[in-house]
C-alpha positions as semicolon CSV with decimal commas, in nm:
position;residue;x (nm);y (nm);z (nm)
1;M;-2,625;0,242;0,221
2;T;-2,332;0,308;0,452
3;W;-2,392;0,462;0,792
4;Y;-2,106;0,662;0,995
5;Y;-2,138;0,721;1,344
6;Q;-2,073;1,066;1,494
7;P;-1,880;1,020;1,831
8;A;-2,163;1,192;2,046
9;G;-2,066;1,462;2,334
10;G;-1,756;1,571;2,178
11;A;-1,580;1,250;2,230
12;S;-1,266;1,248;1,963
13;Y;-1,194;0,932;1,828
14;S;-0,896;0,828;1,559
15;C;-0,768;0,551;1,292
16;Q;-0,412;0,503;1,464
17;P;-0,352;0,371;1,614
18;R;-0,560;0,027;1,629
19;R;-0,771;-0,090;1,868
20;Y;-0,864;-0,426;1,999
21;C;-1,232;-0,452;2,173
22;S;-1,029;-0,525;2,502
23;Q;-0,924;-0,085;2,418
24;I;-1,262;0,004;2,366
25;G;-1,472;0,156;2,615
26;S;-1,747;0,230;2,454
27;C;-2,041;0,076;2,196
28;E;-2,059;0,361;2,012
29;E;-1,679;0,446;2,024
30;A;-1,672;0,061;1,870
31;R;-1,947;0,161;1,626
32;W;-1,696;0,466;1,534
33;Y;-1,408;0,242;1,439
34;L;-1,616;-0,023;1,245
35;H;-1,812;0,253;0,979
36;N;-1,474;0,484;0,964
37;C;-1,140;0,262;0,991
38;S;-1,013;0,083;0,772
39;W;-0,935;-0,231;0,965
40;G;-1,270;-0,154;1,159
41;R;-1,390;-0,489;1,073
42;K;-1,173;-0,660;1,241
43;L;-1,385;-0,574;1,537
44;D;-1,657;-0,772;1,446
45;R;-1,546;-1,103;1,436
46;D;-1,839;-1,256;1,335
47;G;-1,975;-1,065;1,061
48;D;-2,309;-0,970;1,185
49;G;-2,248;-0,601;1,188
50;R;-2,170;-0,537;1,528
51;A;-1,865;-0,441;1,630
52;C;-1,726;-0,572;1,997
53;E;-2,055;-0,737;2,128
54;T;-1,972;-0,757;2,437
55;L;-1,999;-0,420;2,461
56;C;-2,288;-0,390;2,278
C-alpha cells in the first residue's frame, strides 16, 4: 500500500530542485518529498519510513 501526503494549507512543493533535510522546514514537507519524489528515499537514512527524523 502506498500513502501519498497532500500539503496542508495550500502549500506547494516540487521535486525540483532536490532537497536535503537541512533545507526542509517541516515534517509534513519531508513526508511529501519521501512519498512523491524519486530521490525522496534518500531522506530516510535508516529505512524506517520516517524522513528527516530530526524534524519528525
